[in-house]
C-alpha positions, 0 to 999 in steps of 0.5 A, spaced: 541 302 254 548 299 256 554 300 252 557 293 249 563 290 252 569 292 247 575 288 250 576 281 253 574 280 260 580 279 265 577 273 267 577 269 261 582 264 260 589 266 257 591 263 250 594 256 251 600 258 247 602 264 252 606 259 257 608 252 257 603 247 261 606 241 265 601 236 267 600 234 275 605 228 274 610 232 271 610 237 277 610 231 282 616 228 278 620 235 279 618 235 286 620 228 288 626 229 284 628 235 289 626 232 295 630 226 293 636 230 291 636 234 298 636 227 301 642 225 297 646 231 299 645 229 307 646 222 305 652 223 302 654 228 308 653 222 313 658 218 308 652 213 307 655 211 300 651 205 298 644 208 300 646 215 296 647 210 290 640 208 290 638 215 291 642 217 286 639 212 281 632 214 283 634 222 282 637 220 275 631 216 273 626 222 274 631 227 272 633 224 266 641 225 268 645 223 274 645 228 279 651 232 281 654 229 288 659 232 293 659 232 300 659 239 302 660 238 310 656 243 314 659 240 321 652 239 323 652 233 328 650 226 326 643 226 330 641 233 326 643 230 320 639 224 321 633 228 323 634 232 317 634 226 312 628 223 316 624 229 314 626 229 307 625 222 306 618 223 309 617 228 304 619 224 298 615 218 301 608 223 301 610 225 294 612 218 291 605 215 294 601 221 291 605 219 284 604 212 285 611 211 284 612 204 288 620 204 287 621 211 290 616 210 296 619 203 298 626 207 298 624 213 302 620 208 307 627 204 308 631 211 309 626 213 314 627 207 318 634 207 317 635 214 320 630 212 325 634 206 327 640 211 327 637 216 332 635 211 336 642 208 337 644 215 338 640 216 344 642 212 350 636 207 352 632 210 358 633 217 357 627 221 353 629 227 349 627 233 352 625 230 359 628 234 365 
């Protein structure tokens, strides 16, 4: 009554040899290394050498090779750079926690604290940002 299906369904799983697969841990390593490398670039632009060295160690551990370092100056205000670094450290912290990487999580949390302190020092006390 019905003709049998002669071709494989488009919904069937692809052959495992068609493309490389990465584990969840490998994907998280790549993501964490990317966030830390971006944080390293901002940290170097701020001229925070020792902090940059610690971040570079973690990037090298995750990637298996030391990161390229240079201070590409953007002429951004230091407060803007600290806000960007704080956000990047926060992203790295989330991925490090998801990956259960205690060393990277502690480093990320320390960098968040340092940038929070730098931002607090830049804003005179008693003045609220955005208040009119």
